[in-house]
Backbone bond lengths (Angstrom), bond angles and torsions (degrees), N, CA, C in turn:
res aa  C-N    CA-C-N  psi(-1)  N-CA   C-N-CA  omega(-1)  CA-C   N-CA-C  phi
1 M - - - 1.518 - - 1.502 109.78 -
2 I 1.255 115.25 131.30 1.489 119.82 -179.93 1.573 109.25 -134.45
3 E 1.333 110.36 128.72 1.492 116.58 -178.98 1.562 107.27 -104.85
4 E 1.298 114.08 108.57 1.450 119.69 178.54 1.504 112.22 -73.12
5 I 1.297 113.26 131.33 1.508 122.32 -177.97 1.497 103.77 -130.04
6 K 1.442 118.24 140.42 1.408 120.16 -176.25 1.536 111.81 -46.86
7 D 1.282 113.38 118.18 1.506 123.24 177.90 1.522 112.73 67.97
8 G 1.354 116.63 17.03 1.454 118.47 -179.93 1.516 112.33 -168.21
9 Y 1.307 120.13 -172.90 1.529 121.29 -178.18 1.531 105.79 -166.10
10 V 1.367 107.34 159.93 1.535 116.51 163.55 1.494 105.69 -122.11
11 K 1.256 118.68 129.32 1.525 123.11 -177.92 1.575 109.48 -123.60
12 V 1.327 111.12 138.75 1.473 120.30 178.94 1.555 110.07 -121.80
13 E 1.353 113.22 122.08 1.443 118.37 177.43 1.518 107.85 -125.15
14 R 1.361 113.39 144.04 1.477 120.15 -176.78 1.552 112.04 -124.83
15 E 1.247 119.15 131.12 1.469 122.15 176.85 1.539 113.53 -153.69
16 H 1.375 116.32 118.59 1.424 118.44 174.90 1.572 113.03 60.33
17 G 1.290 116.47 38.05 1.456 120.45 -179.01 1.514 118.56 76.33
18 I 1.344 114.24 5.01 1.536 123.18 178.07 1.571 105.38 -108.72
19 T 1.265 115.20 119.86 1.448 122.95 175.11 1.483 110.55 -106.59
20 T 1.368 113.07 125.89 1.474 118.71 175.04 1.444 111.26 -106.68
21 I 1.338 118.50 128.55 1.430 123.82 177.94 1.535 105.71 -115.06
22 E 1.310 117.79 115.46 1.440 124.42 -177.42 1.553 110.52 -119.35
23 F 1.321 115.83 135.26 1.400 124.67 177.90 1.552 110.16 -119.89
24 F 1.384 110.33 151.52 1.513 114.05 178.92 1.487 110.80 -146.69
25 H 1.238 120.55 140.69 1.467 124.70 169.49 1.550 105.95 -144.30
26 P 1.300 118.95 136.87 1.469 121.32 -175.64 1.581 113.00 -65.60
27 Q 1.344 115.35 -19.64 1.420 117.18 179.63 1.596 108.21 -91.25
28 S 1.264 113.96 71.02 1.493 124.04 175.22 1.570 109.98 54.43
29 N 1.321 113.60 38.13 1.522 119.81 -178.22 1.515 112.38 53.51
30 S 1.333 112.11 47.61 1.515 117.17 176.15 1.506 104.24 -76.99
31 L 1.366 115.64 169.75 1.460 121.79 -174.34 1.491 113.86 -118.96
32 P 1.263 119.89 95.73 1.447 121.17 173.03 1.563 107.07 -79.38
33 G 1.297 113.68 172.34 1.519 119.97 -167.94 1.527 108.86 -62.07
34 K 1.337 122.28 -37.77 1.419 124.79 -175.91 1.548 111.59 -68.45
35 I 1.313 113.88 -36.21 1.525 117.14 177.62 1.581 108.57 -67.60
36 L 1.328 114.22 -44.76 1.485 120.68 179.27 1.545 108.88 -57.12
37 D 1.330 116.20 -48.85 1.462 121.23 -179.96 1.538 112.26 -59.98
38 A 1.356 115.78 -41.86 1.460 118.71 -178.37 1.543 110.70 -70.45
39 L 1.301 116.74 -37.40 1.450 118.36 178.16 1.505 111.70 -64.21
40 A 1.377 115.51 -46.40 1.437 118.15 179.53 1.543 111.92 -59.11
41 K 1.357 114.78 -41.73 1.470 120.51 -174.63 1.566 106.82 -68.74
42 D 1.353 116.89 -43.86 1.475 117.82 -176.90 1.551 113.90 -71.41
43 I 1.294 116.96 -35.14 1.440 119.01 174.82 1.464 111.13 -63.96
44 H 1.363 116.89 -47.14 1.479 121.26 175.25 1.544 111.94 -55.13
45 S 1.289 114.37 -47.52 1.485 118.99 -177.43 1.516 111.54 -57.59
46 E 1.387 114.36 -44.53 1.442 120.53 -174.31 1.575 108.52 -69.41
47 G 1.316 116.05 -29.14 1.405 121.50 171.87 1.500 114.82 -56.78
48 L 1.321 114.02 -32.18 1.527 121.10 -178.08 1.536 108.48 -92.69
49 N 1.261 120.99 -8.32 1.479 124.48 -176.32 1.496 111.01 -79.78
50 K 1.286 122.58 107.42 1.445 122.76 -178.20 1.492 115.37 -59.78
51 E 1.400 115.22 -26.13 1.417 121.32 179.17 1.476 114.37 -73.01
52 T 1.328 119.72 -21.20 1.473 125.36 -175.12 1.545 109.09 -83.65
53 K 1.330 118.01 116.34 1.432 123.40 178.31 1.530 114.90 -95.62
54 V 1.335 112.47 -25.68 1.476 118.58 -175.30 1.544 106.01 -161.66
55 I 1.336 115.30 148.10 1.449 120.65 -176.12 1.531 109.26 -122.95
56 V 1.349 114.74 134.55 1.414 120.73 176.75 1.560 106.79 -111.99
57 L 1.365 112.27 125.82 1.478 118.21 179.69 1.521 103.92 -107.62
58 R 1.359 112.52 127.95 1.466 120.20 179.59 1.492 111.53 -146.55
59 S 1.289 119.98 166.34 1.462 126.16 173.89 1.578 107.37 -120.33
60 A 1.286 113.59 158.86 1.470 120.40 178.96 1.526 108.65 -83.57
61 G 1.410 113.43 170.67 1.426 120.49 176.22 1.464 112.05 91.35
62 E 1.334 115.98 -176.07 1.440 121.12 -177.72 1.548 116.87 -124.79
63 K 1.326 116.87 -1.37 1.451 117.61 -173.95 1.573 110.12 -107.87
64 T 1.392 111.05 -80.93 1.520 115.03 -172.37 1.508 109.03 -96.81
65 F 1.367 116.11 134.63 1.470 121.29 178.91 1.544 105.77 -73.32
66 C 1.329 118.65 -43.03 1.462 118.66 -177.81 1.547 108.54 -168.88
67 A 1.297 115.23 125.37 1.402 116.76 179.64 1.499 115.80 -97.07
68 G 1.341 114.30 12.48 1.503 120.31 172.56 1.565 110.24 83.42
69 A 1.305 113.02 -148.16 1.498 119.04 -174.16 1.474 117.00 -60.06
70 S 1.276 120.02 137.75 1.451 125.35 176.45 1.559 110.43 -65.56
71 F 1.296 116.54 119.39 1.443 120.05 -177.59 1.563 111.02 -70.17
72 D 1.320 113.65 -29.33 1.514 116.26 175.49 1.490 111.01 -59.39
73 E 1.384 117.84 -43.52 1.366 121.29 179.85 1.534 116.29 -75.81
74 L 1.372 115.00 -31.33 1.468 120.35 170.99 1.542 110.13 -58.64
75 A 1.360 114.66 -42.50 1.434 119.32 -177.58 1.478 112.53 -65.54
76 A 1.325 117.07 -28.39 1.507 124.10 -173.62 1.544 110.41 -82.83
77 I 1.322 121.63 -14.91 1.403 121.49 -179.11 1.482 113.67 -72.54
78 T 1.324 116.34 126.86 1.500 122.08 -178.29 1.465 115.49 -123.26
79 T 1.333 118.43 -10.65 1.391 121.71 179.55 1.576 109.52 -132.98
80 E 1.354 112.42 161.24 1.507 112.95 -179.23 1.492 109.84 -71.95
81 E 1.298 122.31 -25.96 1.490 125.96 175.67 1.498 107.58 -64.77
82 Q 1.247 121.51 -44.99 1.478 125.43 177.59 1.470 109.03 -64.89
83 G 1.299 120.74 -40.08 1.475 123.95 175.82 1.522 111.82 -63.81
84 L 1.367 115.74 -44.59 1.443 114.53 178.71 1.546 112.62 -66.07
85 H 1.330 115.10 -32.84 1.442 115.99 -178.86 1.550 112.61 -69.03
86 F 1.437 115.56 -38.22 1.417 119.40 178.65 1.583 111.44 -63.01
87 F 1.361 111.81 -58.24 1.431 116.57 -175.73 1.496 113.37 -65.41
88 S 1.332 119.05 -22.19 1.478 120.16 172.63 1.524 113.97 -63.02
89 G 1.423 113.78 -21.63 1.417 119.03 175.79 1.505 111.47 -58.65
90 F 1.362 118.62 -45.25 1.430 121.65 175.73 1.522 113.80 -59.26
91 A 1.407 113.41 -40.91 1.466 120.22 179.80 1.473 110.81 -63.20
92 H 1.340 118.79 -38.98 1.486 118.99 179.48 1.556 111.22 -68.17
93 V 1.330 117.69 -35.21 1.435 116.19 -178.90 1.573 110.89 -70.90
94 I 1.350 114.86 -44.94 1.461 118.56 178.91 1.560 109.96 -60.15
95 N 1.307 117.44 -44.40 1.481 119.41 -178.98 1.504 112.29 -65.26
96 A 1.338 116.07 -36.79 1.488 119.19 174.89 1.472 111.79 -64.00
97 M 1.341 117.31 -39.78 1.464 119.30 -179.71 1.491 111.58 -63.74
98 R 1.394 116.27 -42.28 1.417 115.55 -175.29 1.554 111.72 -76.76
99 K 1.265 118.64 -21.68 1.485 122.30 -174.93 1.504 114.99 -84.44
100 V 1.359 117.69 -31.62 1.462 118.39 -176.26 1.545 110.30 -62.84
101 P 1.307 117.87 145.97 1.481 124.08 -173.27 1.525 109.34 -77.67
102 Q 1.290 120.99 -12.07 1.438 121.22 177.90 1.509 113.07 -93.61
103 F 1.312 117.53 156.03 1.498 122.05 171.84 1.479 106.07 -70.86
104 I 1.279 113.41 142.24 1.505 121.98 170.33 1.457 110.98 -110.47
105 V 1.389 117.58 122.13 1.432 124.72 178.01 1.535 108.90 -106.62
106 A 1.274 110.20 122.17 1.521 117.95 -177.87 1.543 109.10 -95.51
107 R 1.349 112.71 132.33 1.477 119.11 174.24 1.497 109.13 -101.36
108 I 1.311 117.18 112.44 1.472 125.60 -174.47 1.444 110.39 -104.07
109 H 1.302 122.42 97.80 1.445 127.20 -173.65 1.501 114.09 -99.36
110 G 1.411 115.20 -2.40 1.463 114.98 -175.29 1.583 106.74 -170.21
111 K 1.311 112.86 -170.91 1.459 118.26 -173.64 1.521 115.22 -60.63
112 C 1.343 114.21 148.14 1.437 120.30 179.09 1.543 108.35 -121.94
113 I 1.327 116.37 131.42 1.442 121.22 -177.27 1.485 110.11 -128.20
114 G 1.316 123.66 133.98 1.469 125.44 179.27 1.439 117.02 49.43
115 G 1.335 116.12 -111.32 1.447 122.40 -178.38 1.545 110.73 -60.80
116 G 1.329 117.83 -25.24 1.467 118.45 175.63 1.484 115.04 -66.23
117 V 1.334 114.95 -33.91 1.473 120.32 171.88 1.441 111.65 -65.21
118 G 1.433 115.55 -39.32 1.438 117.47 174.76 1.552 113.28 -60.67
119 L 1.317 117.96 -40.28 1.460 117.35 178.80 1.451 110.96 -62.58
120 A 1.382 118.72 -45.42 1.477 120.00 178.38 1.425 113.73 -56.98
121 A 1.371 115.53 -42.92 1.536 121.26 -178.81 1.522 112.22 -69.72
122 A 1.348 117.96 -31.65 1.453 117.98 178.69 1.484 117.02 -78.94
123 A 1.371 114.27 -11.47 1.532 117.52 172.53 1.495 105.11 -73.39
124 D 1.323 107.34 153.68 1.556 115.28 176.67 1.490 115.32 -75.65
125 Y 1.389 112.64 -22.53 1.455 114.43 -176.75 1.590 102.56 -156.50
126 A 1.276 118.41 118.57 1.427 122.17 -179.97 1.505 112.03 -114.06
127 I 1.353 114.76 129.99 1.462 123.50 -175.11 1.514 105.34 -119.26
128 A 1.329 115.48 123.63 1.486 118.62 -172.28 1.551 111.28 -127.60
129 V 1.289 112.67 170.95 1.490 120.68 177.79 1.546 106.20 -117.46
130 E 1.346 115.73 153.11 1.463 118.76 175.67 1.506 113.33 -54.40
131 G 1.328 115.95 138.20 1.391 121.49 -176.46 1.530 114.27 102.73
132 S 1.348 111.33 -5.51 1.511 115.62 178.54 1.519 108.12 -87.55
133 D 1.383 112.03 71.81 1.432 117.93 -179.86 1.550 107.94 -77.75
134 I 1.360 115.56 163.10 1.464 120.45 -174.77 1.557 111.90 -130.39
135 K 1.224 113.75 156.76 1.473 121.47 177.98 1.528 111.91 -159.99
136 L 1.370 117.43 131.00 1.481 119.64 167.28 1.482 109.79 -98.84
137 S 1.305 113.74 100.28 1.501 120.86 -170.47 1.504 113.16 -90.61
138 E 1.323 118.20 5.34 1.484 118.33 -167.88 1.447 115.60 -62.22
139 L 1.413 118.49 -36.84 1.461 119.32 179.68 1.457 114.26 -64.61
140 A 1.411 118.02 -29.40 1.440 120.91 176.79 1.468 108.52 -68.30
141 V 1.358 118.78 -26.12 1.468 120.22 -178.88 1.539 112.59 -81.03
142 G 1.315 111.54 -18.57 1.477 119.25 178.34 1.462 110.99 105.62
143 I 1.306 120.63 14.86 1.367 126.45 173.38 1.508 112.68 -119.05
144 G 1.319 120.66 -136.31 1.415 122.43 173.33 1.529 106.79 -166.33
145 P 1.376 118.10 169.74 1.455 117.90 -178.79 1.530 109.53 -86.38
146 F 1.335 118.40 61.77 1.376 121.81 -170.83 1.525 113.57 -73.41
147 V 1.347 115.37 -43.80 1.550 117.00 -179.04 1.449 112.28 -74.56
148 V 1.376 120.45 -41.91 1.412 120.54 -176.73 1.609 108.18 -85.96
149 G 1.213 117.09 -10.31 1.451 119.90 -177.86 1.465 118.22 -50.69
150 P 1.368 119.40 -49.19 1.464 122.49 179.89 1.493 112.59 -58.76
151 T 1.367 119.41 -43.27 1.424 118.96 -178.90 1.512 113.34 -75.36
152 V 1.322 117.83 -28.82 1.505 120.84 177.06 1.526 106.55 -72.97
153 E 1.267 120.68 -43.23 1.485 123.95 -178.56 1.489 110.73 -67.91
154 R 1.312 115.58 -35.11 1.507 119.59 176.36 1.499 113.10 -64.80
155 K 1.297 119.13 -36.13 1.439 126.08 -175.77 1.569 112.43 -86.24
156 L 1.336 116.39 -39.47 1.470 121.76 -175.53 1.502 114.79 -98.46
157 G 1.309 114.70 -26.35 1.540 120.81 -172.22 1.525 108.41 96.32
158 L 1.312 111.71 162.23 1.520 120.70 -175.52 1.486 110.26 -64.01
159 S 1.328 121.18 -41.58 1.473 122.99 -177.90 1.457 113.42 -59.24
160 A 1.352 117.45 -53.13 1.519 123.29 -179.80 1.513 109.28 -64.17
161 F 1.307 116.03 -41.42 1.474 121.56 -178.51 1.524 106.87 -60.93
162 S 1.318 116.49 -45.11 1.467 117.71 -178.39 1.486 113.39 -62.38
163 Q 1.362 115.36 -40.09 1.517 122.81 179.67 1.586 107.47 -56.59
164 L 1.296 115.11 -51.47 1.429 121.88 -177.39 1.562 109.95 -63.96
165 T 1.240 113.76 -41.23 1.491 117.34 -179.20 1.543 114.16 -65.07
166 I 1.337 114.12 -45.75 1.463 119.24 -169.04 1.568 110.43 -81.56
167 D 1.317 117.85 -40.90 1.437 122.98 176.79 1.518 108.05 -96.13
168 A 1.347 114.62 76.07 1.483 123.80 -165.77 1.545 111.35 -78.80
169 T 1.337 117.80 -10.27 1.540 115.64 179.25 1.537 110.63 -110.13
170 M 1.264 116.66 5.60 1.534 119.17 177.88 1.490 111.31 -97.14
171 W 1.380 113.98 130.87 1.481 120.01 178.06 1.577 105.49 -82.22
172 R 1.255 116.10 142.64 1.488 122.78 172.82 1.558 105.15 -111.85
173 S 1.312 113.54 137.74 1.464 119.10 -173.25 1.534 111.84 -70.95
174 A 1.339 112.50 157.10 1.491 114.54 176.53 1.549 114.32 -57.57
175 D 1.305 113.98 -32.71 1.478 120.32 174.53 1.520 112.18 -58.59
176 W 1.368 111.06 -46.40 1.531 117.06 -178.12 1.509 104.43 -64.22
177 A 1.287 122.41 -44.75 1.528 124.30 176.50 1.500 112.20 -55.39
178 R 1.377 118.69 -38.34 1.442 122.46 179.92 1.524 108.04 -69.51
179 R 1.282 117.26 -47.28 1.466 121.46 -176.37 1.611 111.58 -63.59
180 K 1.364 113.49 -28.84 1.456 116.52 -179.41 1.518 110.08 -87.53
181 G 1.290 119.98 -8.55 1.436 123.03 175.70 1.535 118.26 102.40
182 L 1.335 116.90 -0.94 1.426 119.03 174.68 1.505 114.40 -63.34
183 F 1.383 113.66 -48.33 1.447 117.20 174.80 1.490 111.95 -101.00
184 A 1.350 116.49 133.80 1.386 119.48 -178.42 1.569 109.26 -81.49
185 E 1.320 117.56 -26.75 1.406 123.93 178.72 1.483 110.69 -141.84
186 L 1.345 118.51 150.00 1.380 122.96 177.09 1.540 109.36 -138.86
187 H 1.343 115.12 120.49 1.435 122.36 -172.61 1.533 114.31 -106.80
188 T 1.244 118.97 156.71 1.456 119.63 -176.58 1.503 113.42 -82.64
189 D 1.382 116.86 -19.08 1.419 120.04 176.28 1.476 110.98 -146.38
190 V 1.352 116.45 170.17 1.419 120.84 -174.51 1.540 111.31 -71.09
191 A 1.286 119.40 -36.13 1.411 125.48 177.27 1.563 111.49 -55.21
192 G 1.405 116.72 -47.27 1.415 122.63 179.33 1.566 108.86 -65.60
193 M 1.345 119.96 -41.94 1.385 122.10 175.16 1.491 113.56 -56.58
194 D 1.355 117.90 -49.02 1.390 123.82 -178.10 1.559 113.51 -64.77
195 D 1.327 113.54 -39.64 1.517 116.07 176.24 1.458 108.78 -61.23
196 S 1.328 120.32 -46.03 1.485 124.40 -178.22 1.537 108.18 -59.54
197 I 1.321 116.02 -43.50 1.526 119.06 -177.70 1.515 108.34 -61.21
198 T 1.362 115.66 -47.25 1.461 122.36 -179.71 1.469 108.92 -56.42
199 R 1.341 118.07 -51.56 1.498 122.93 -177.23 1.507 109.87 -53.74
200 L 1.346 113.56 -53.65 1.516 117.83 -175.02 1.511 112.13 -66.88
201 T 1.255 119.03 -47.35 1.437 118.47 -177.40 1.532 113.57 -69.36
202 T 1.259 116.89 -28.92 1.514 118.06 170.63 1.486 112.70 -63.38
203 T 1.411 112.87 -45.52 1.420 115.85 178.12 1.574 112.74 -63.72
204 L 1.277 116.49 -36.90 1.509 120.58 -178.10 1.530 107.95 -71.78
205 S 1.354 118.43 -31.22 1.472 119.46 -178.12 1.528 111.30 -68.68
206 H 1.307 115.53 -16.24 1.536 118.27 172.38 1.521 116.44 -105.97
207 S 1.363 111.87 9.77 1.534 115.50 176.26 1.488 110.45 -83.43
208 S 1.302 112.93 163.60 1.484 118.84 176.60 1.497 108.43 -67.52
209 K 1.404 112.31 129.32 1.449 122.04 177.77 1.606 111.28 -61.77
210 D 1.319 110.20 -46.12 1.508 117.20 -179.28 1.489 110.02 -60.54
211 A 1.354 114.59 -48.61 1.455 116.69 178.81 1.559 115.29 -57.92
212 V 1.294 111.71 -43.83 1.459 116.33 -179.24 1.548 110.60 -64.00
213 H 1.371 115.44 -42.33 1.461 118.41 177.66 1.553 111.24 -58.69
214 E 1.329 116.20 -42.80 1.433 115.90 -175.43 1.546 112.02 -73.73
215 I 1.305 118.72 -27.51 1.423 124.98 174.64 1.447 110.16 -66.84
216 K 1.432 113.63 -45.54 1.463 117.28 -178.14 1.572 109.41 -63.97
217 K 1.336 118.58 -38.26 1.457 119.43 -179.74 1.544 109.09 -62.40
218 M 1.411 112.81 -42.04 1.455 118.47 177.86 1.512 111.70 -58.97
219 L 1.314 117.55 -46.85 1.439 118.98 -176.90 1.486 115.21 -66.80
220 W 1.323 114.62 -29.33 1.554 116.57 179.03 1.449 112.15 -103.26
221 K 1.358 118.23 22.86 1.492 118.58 175.57 1.499 109.19 -60.18
222 G 1.271 117.40 141.78 1.454 122.43 176.29 1.477 113.41 95.53
223 T 1.292 118.61 -1.59 1.502 122.61 -177.67 1.587 111.75 -106.29
224 E 1.313 114.08 7.90 1.522 121.02 -175.76 1.482 109.11 -56.57
225 H 1.283 123.75 -25.64 1.456 126.60 -175.74 1.515 112.28 -89.06
226 W 1.297 116.39 1.47 1.485 118.31 -170.41 1.550 113.11 -68.72
227 D 1.360 116.87 -25.72 1.523 115.42 176.56 1.570 106.11 -57.34
228 A 1.214 122.66 -46.87 1.453 122.90 179.89 1.545 111.92 -73.14
229 L 1.348 115.77 -44.51 1.430 118.67 -177.09 1.509 116.64 -56.18
230 L 1.344 111.36 -49.22 1.451 118.82 -174.62 1.570 111.33 -70.91
231 K 1.338 114.06 -26.44 1.519 115.92 175.19 1.538 107.57 -72.18
232 E 1.342 119.71 -37.76 1.423 121.78 175.74 1.543 112.52 -59.56
233 R 1.336 109.40 -42.74 1.497 116.06 -177.60 1.635 110.21 -67.95
234 A 1.347 112.95 -38.15 1.491 118.37 174.37 1.520 111.29 -55.98
235 A 1.302 115.09 -39.81 1.461 119.56 -177.59 1.559 110.66 -68.88
236 I 1.316 118.24 -30.89 1.457 120.39 176.69 1.543 109.92 -71.02
237 S 1.273 119.41 -42.66 1.460 124.16 174.71 1.507 109.09 -61.08
238 G 1.303 116.00 -46.38 1.491 120.13 -178.14 1.497 115.07 -59.45
239 R 1.331 115.29 -30.25 1.403 123.17 178.13 1.497 112.12 -75.95
240 L 1.366 114.35 -49.22 1.415 122.14 -174.99 1.535 115.09 -69.81
241 I 1.367 115.27 -24.04 1.485 117.71 -178.18 1.575 111.85 -71.42
242 L 1.353 116.55 -13.58 1.362 122.42 178.28 1.557 113.44 -84.63
243 S 1.284 116.88 -2.52 1.526 122.56 -175.32 1.557 105.84 -68.04
244 E 1.308 111.78 159.46 1.539 119.01 176.56 1.520 108.01 -63.63
245 H 1.331 116.96 -39.79 1.434 124.46 -178.09 1.521 108.45 -55.75
246 S 1.334 114.92 -48.02 1.540 120.55 -173.43 1.538 103.83 -66.76
247 K 1.256 118.49 -51.34 1.446 123.98 -175.47 1.479 112.36 -54.42
248 Q 1.321 114.78 -42.84 1.449 119.94 -178.83 1.550 109.79 -69.23
249 F 1.342 116.02 -42.56 1.439 118.11 178.41 1.464 113.86 -62.94
250 I 1.360 119.92 -42.05 1.372 123.93 -178.11 1.560 108.87 -65.74
251 T 1.363 117.42 -43.94 1.428 118.77 179.11 1.509 112.28 -59.58
252 S 1.329 116.05 -45.11 1.435 121.81 179.39 1.523 110.07 -61.64
253 F 1.290 118.97 -45.59 1.476 122.56 179.30 1.437 110.23 -61.62
254 K 1.277 123.77 -47.20 1.487 124.43 176.77 1.482 113.25 -62.87
255 E 1.217 121.40 -37.27 1.479 124.33 172.61 1.556 114.31 -59.84
256 K 1.387 113.31 -43.34 1.433 116.59 177.20 1.542 112.26 -67.15
257 Q 1.369 114.90 -31.10 1.490 116.70 175.89 1.429 116.14 -65.48
258 K 1.331 115.32 -27.06 1.509 120.60 -178.14 1.530 110.73 -75.30
259 K 1.381 116.62 -28.30 1.456 121.07 -175.65 1.586 112.95 -68.81
């Protein structure tokens, strides 16, 4: 099943209990609202699918795993209500990922920026390849990693999350991300990464569904309030994105992209 979205898509494939959800956008796999909505819907649906034993989350292409929020859509936000709606898209994806009873394995084949770091952190197990550097660039844009913050802090700890948040223009290496716990594995090449994903997901597809569900509940204990928390955080980003600082940054960024 593939859901075509202007200039992008979200695709779901199922085989032997392993469901792969792949997203794509030509702007470095950025996330416009429709892709966020499709991801949240498909992840939720697979959580209800009795045939799905494990979920693989991946993006297409060979360079960037995910560039985070779509700057075209950020530029189009003119009210706090619109801002809340857009950033709530990230909240819905993260909450869907934490609630499904299956483990989610993320395939990180390239750089992660902003919301892309959030997706990697919300996965139960992320397997990456060298070169998958990370950056939380939100402060540079004039906002902050409010919506993805809880899941990034949960995975990396407050110190590492603070470093990423405050030094918003600095890339951290994939090895740094592995040492801080964002990536469970880091491989030297894509073939090695994919072999490991195949090994793990095949094993998980034969594991006890009830045991996996109970383990997942245990691992995500203490996040039961995130439905409300992430919506509150989305409102903060939705307000801040209207600032003159943010508007100037987005305009400048889009002009650089045209050159």
